[in-house]
N, C-alpha and C positions, 0 to 999 in steps of 0.2 A: 517483546517490548523492550526490552534490553538492546536492541539491534537501531532504534531511534532516540532513546531517552538514556542518560546516565543517572544513577543513583539519587543524584541532588535531586534531577528534575523529577524523578518518581515520586520521591519524597513530597516536593512542594504540590505537584498533583494533586498526590491523594489527600493533602492538606486541604486544598482549593474544592477539591470534590465532596471533601469528606468522606472519604472509601478509605479501605486499606488496599494492600498491593493484592490481593486476590480479586477483589473488585475490580481493581483497575485493571489487572490481567483479562477478566473477562469481558472488558470493554474493546480491550484489543482483540479479544478473540471474536467478539462481535465484529467488528471491524473487517478483519479477515473475511468473515462470511458474506458480509455485505459485498465484499469487492468481488469475490468469487461468484455468486451467485446475480449481480446485476451488471451489468455491459453501461446504461448510460448514467450521466450524473441525476436525471429525474429519478430515476428508479432507485439510485443510492439513498436520495433525499427521502424517498418514500418510504424505504427501508428503516432508515434511520427514526423516523417520526413514527413508523407501527412499532417499534421498538418502545415507546413511552417513555423515551430518555428526557432528563430535563433539559434546561436551555446548556446547561455548563456540559454535560455529557455527550448531548448533541452536537456542540460545535467541536468537542475533543475527535469523536465519532468521525466525524466531517474532515477534520484535519489528517486523522490517519489514513482515512481511505483517500484523501488526495494524495497524501505522499507515498502510501503504496502504487495508486493508479498512475504517478509519475516515475514509480521505480518499475515497474511492469511496462510501462510504454517505450523508456530508455531502454530497458532489457531487452526488448523486442526490435529495436532498432539498431543497437547492436549486435543482434543475432544474424540480422539481414545483412548489415554491412560484412560482416565476416564472411557469411554464405557467400555474395558477389564477389570479395576478394580473393576467396577460395576458386571459385568458379572461373574468375578470369587468369587466375594463376595458373589453373589447371590446362584452361583454352589456349592460354598463350604457350605454355609448356608442349602442348600437342603440336602446335604451329613450326616450333623452334626444332621438331625431331624430322 
């Protein structure tokens, strides 16, 4: 939770959702489970709706899932680029020998 929100934002969101930090952390944990178990946007939306969250909670879950999905996609892209660069560097070093 603290990875994407500072203390002031956490306090404001808790006030907005009328929850405490434990309940907010539970929403973050739920979003992590949703992201790990659902591959498509449709599946994620269905899981959020099945959780029975109110509109505000569902909105927050959607934002967190989107944030996490973007992070995961960027991480995969960076890893793939690094693999390609290492492979190309290795291939070029073998040619020069």
